Every structure is written in structure tokens, then in C-alpha cells.
C-alpha positions in Angstrom: -109.2 25.9 22.0 -106.8 24.4 19.7 -106.1 20.7 19.2 -102.0 20.3 19.3 -102.1 16.7 18.6 -104.2 13.7 17.8 -103.4 9.9 17.0 -105.4 7.0 17.8 -104.7 7.4 21.6 -104.6 10.3 22.4 -106.0 13.9 22.1 -103.9 16.9 23.8 -105.2 20.7 23.5 -103.8 24.2 24.1 -106.9 25.2 27.1 -107.2 28.7 27.2 -107.3 30.3 30.7 -110.7 30.9 32.1 -112.2 27.7 30.9 -112.6 24.8 33.1 -111.1 21.3 31.9 -113.9 19.5 33.6 -117.7 20.8 34.3 -118.1 22.2 37.4 -120.8 21.8 39.8 -122.7 24.9 38.3 -121.0 25.3 35.1 -121.3 22.9 32.4 -119.2 24.7 29.5 -115.4 22.9 29.4 -112.7 21.7 27.7 -114.1 18.4 27.9 -117.6 19.3 26.6 -116.5 21.5 23.9 -113.9 18.7 22.6 -116.9 15.8 22.9 -118.8 17.9 20.2 -116.4 16.2 17.5 -114.3 13.5 19.3 -117.2 12.0 21.9 -114.6 9.5 22.5 -112.3 11.9 24.7 -111.5 10.8 27.9 -110.1 13.0 30.7 -106.5 12.2 32.0 -106.0 15.1 34.1 -106.7 18.5 34.8 -105.2 22.5 34.7 -106.7 24.7 36.7 -109.1 26.8 35.2 -106.7 30.0 35.2 -104.0 27.9 33.9 -103.7 27.9 29.9 -101.7 25.6 28.2 -101.5 21.6 27.1 -104.0 19.1 28.3 -103.5 15.4 27.6 -107.3 13.1 26.9 -107.5 9.6 25.8 -109.3 8.6 23.1 -110.3 5.2 24.5 -110.5 3.6 27.9 -107.2 1.8 27.9 -105.4 5.0 26.9 -107.1 6.6 29.5 -105.7 3.6 32.2 -102.1 3.8 30.7 -102.2 7.5 30.7 -103.1 7.8 34.0 -100.4 4.9 35.3 -98.1 6.9 33.5 -98.9 9.9 35.5 -99.0 8.2 38.7 -95.5 6.5 38.2 -93.9 10.2 36.6 -93.8 8.7 33.1 -95.0 11.4 31.6 -93.6 14.8 32.2 -94.8 18.6 32.1 -93.3 21.8 32.3 -94.7 25.1 32.6 -93.8 28.5 32.1 -94.8 31.3 34.7 -94.4 35.3 35.4 -94.0 36.0 39.2 -92.3 39.0 41.0 -89.8 38.3 43.8 -85.9 37.6 43.9 -85.8 33.8 42.8 -82.5 32.1 42.8 -81.8 30.7 39.3 -82.5 27.4 40.0 -83.8 25.3 42.7 -86.0 22.9 44.0 -89.4 23.5 46.8 -90.1 20.3 48.8 -92.6 21.5 50.9 -95.3 19.8 51.7 -99.1 20.2 50.6 -102.8 20.4 51.9 -106.4 21.2 51.6 -106.8 24.6 53.4 -110.0 23.3 54.6 -111.4 26.3 56.0 -110.6 28.0 52.5 -111.3 25.6 50.0 -109.9 25.7 47.3 -106.6 27.0 48.8 -104.0 24.8 49.5 -101.2 25.5 52.0 -98.4 24.5 53.3 -97.9 21.7 56.2 -94.9 20.1 57.4 -96.7 18.0 59.8 -99.8 16.5 57.3 -99.0 17.5 54.3 -98.6 15.1 51.6 -94.8 15.2 50.0 -94.9 17.9 47.0 -91.7 18.9 44.9 -91.6 21.3 42.1 -88.3 22.1 40.6 -87.6 26.1 38.9 -85.1 27.5 36.7 -85.4 31.4 36.1 -85.6 32.3 32.1 -85.4 36.2 31.8 -85.5 38.5 34.6 -86.7 42.3 34.2 -85.6 45.4 35.5 -89.1 45.8 37.6 -88.4 42.5 39.6 -90.2 40.3 37.0 -89.1 36.9 36.2 -90.0 34.2 33.6 -89.8 30.8 35.1 -89.7 27.2 34.0 -91.6 25.1 36.2 -91.4 21.1 36.7 -94.3 20.0 39.0 -92.1 16.5 40.1 -95.4 15.4 42.0 -99.1 16.9 40.5 -100.7 18.2 43.6 -103.5 20.6 43.4 -102.4 24.3 43.3 -98.6 23.1 43.8 -96.8 25.6 41.8 -98.8 28.2 42.9 -98.6 27.5 46.5 -94.6 26.5 46.1 -94.4 29.8 44.7 -96.1 31.7 46.8 -94.2 30.2 49.8 -90.8 31.2 47.7 -92.0 34.6 48.3 -92.4 34.8 44.5 -96.3 34.8 43.7 -97.3 34.3 40.1 -98.5 37.2 38.6 -102.3 37.5 38.0 -102.8 34.9 40.8 -105.9 36.2 42.5 -106.3 33.5 45.2 -102.6 33.2 46.2 -101.8 37.0 46.4 -99.9 37.7 43.0 -99.5 41.2 41.5 -102.3 42.2 39.4 -102.9 41.0 35.9 -105.6 40.4 33.7 -105.0 36.6 33.8 -103.1 33.7 35.7 -99.7 34.3 34.1 -99.1 30.4 34.6 -99.1 28.2 31.2 -98.4 24.6 30.7 -96.1 24.7 27.7 -94.3 20.9 27.5 -95.3 17.8 27.6 -93.3 14.5 27.3 -95.3 11.1 27.0 -94.4 7.7 28.3 -93.9 6.9 24.7 -91.3 9.8 23.9 -93.7 12.1 22.1 -92.7 15.5 23.1 -95.3 18.6 22.7 -94.4 22.1 23.4 -97.3 25.5 23.4 -96.0 28.3 23.8 -97.3 30.9 26.3 -99.7 33.6 25.3 -97.9 36.1 27.7 
């Protein structure tokens, strides 16, 4: 785990795939615990799925945590991801399918047009290969659990390596939080390891 940025209010790390962001019920090892060894003041602002890598923001004071949380809620913080998908995806577009928990199959989420919460993902294809793999940039407008994974599945293009949602086999989930822009204008970039 590498610190990408640190200042008086924030710490941003490059989270590796396979490591929890916060402690789990039976797994205490996580980004937060490792970060708090040298920075005990670190406070959670948002999370990434265990299988997802990339930029993860922590606050250094309770005031900063409140401000960053409000910034996320008001969409003043923007994030972009890069993913590898298999399937025929238009060059760009927007998915507006509502999502909710698939209670009998937790932690899975599902599209539910009647009871789901509004969810929006924008995408842009960056590259395409002859074997049908596309590198896409994803921008979640909303921040629902597994949103990018479920929206891409619904579009017929599951993320490569997504064992939960039926992506093509790979050594990891090919999803990386690559870009973060804070409300004050600070922009951070971390290229994907794939």
C-alpha cells in the first residue's frame, strides 16, 4: 500500500486489490489498520470493494471527515475508474438503472426498477482489442454498492475477473479507482496495474 498524497486534512492511498478498506467481521487486516500504524489520526471517508484497487481517501481530522463526507454526498468529489470488460459496449454512454441489495444473495446487488435507488454510471471506451476486451473509463455519478459491477453486467459487459457477477476469469477483478478530484480542486491520478 502506497501513500499517494498527504496534507494537513487528508491522506490518499493506492489500495491494492484483495485488501479490505476497513476491518471485516472476521478480518482485522485492512487499509485503515495499516495506515493507522503511522497515522493514528486517519479516519474513513469512503470505501472501495476488497477486490478493487486504487485511490482511497482518508481524513486526518474529524472536521475534515465531516467535510469530505458532505462533499461526497453533494457530489463535489469526483472519481473515475478504469476497468477491463468483455462484450460489445458502445463507445460512450450512461447507465441509469436503479439498484438495491439482492437480500437472499447478499452481498450481491441487483437492478430493480420498482424498488431500487437511483444509480448513474457514465462510461467511455478507451481501447478495444480483437479478443473482445475493452478498456473503459467509468464515472459513477452516484455511489451505490457494487454499482459499476452491476451496471456493466446489466449492459452485457461484466468486468473481467469479477467472480461475484460472472466476469471472464482473471487473477483479480480488473477494476481500479484511477482518478480523484476533491472539492478544493486537488486532482490525483494513479494508473491501473493492468
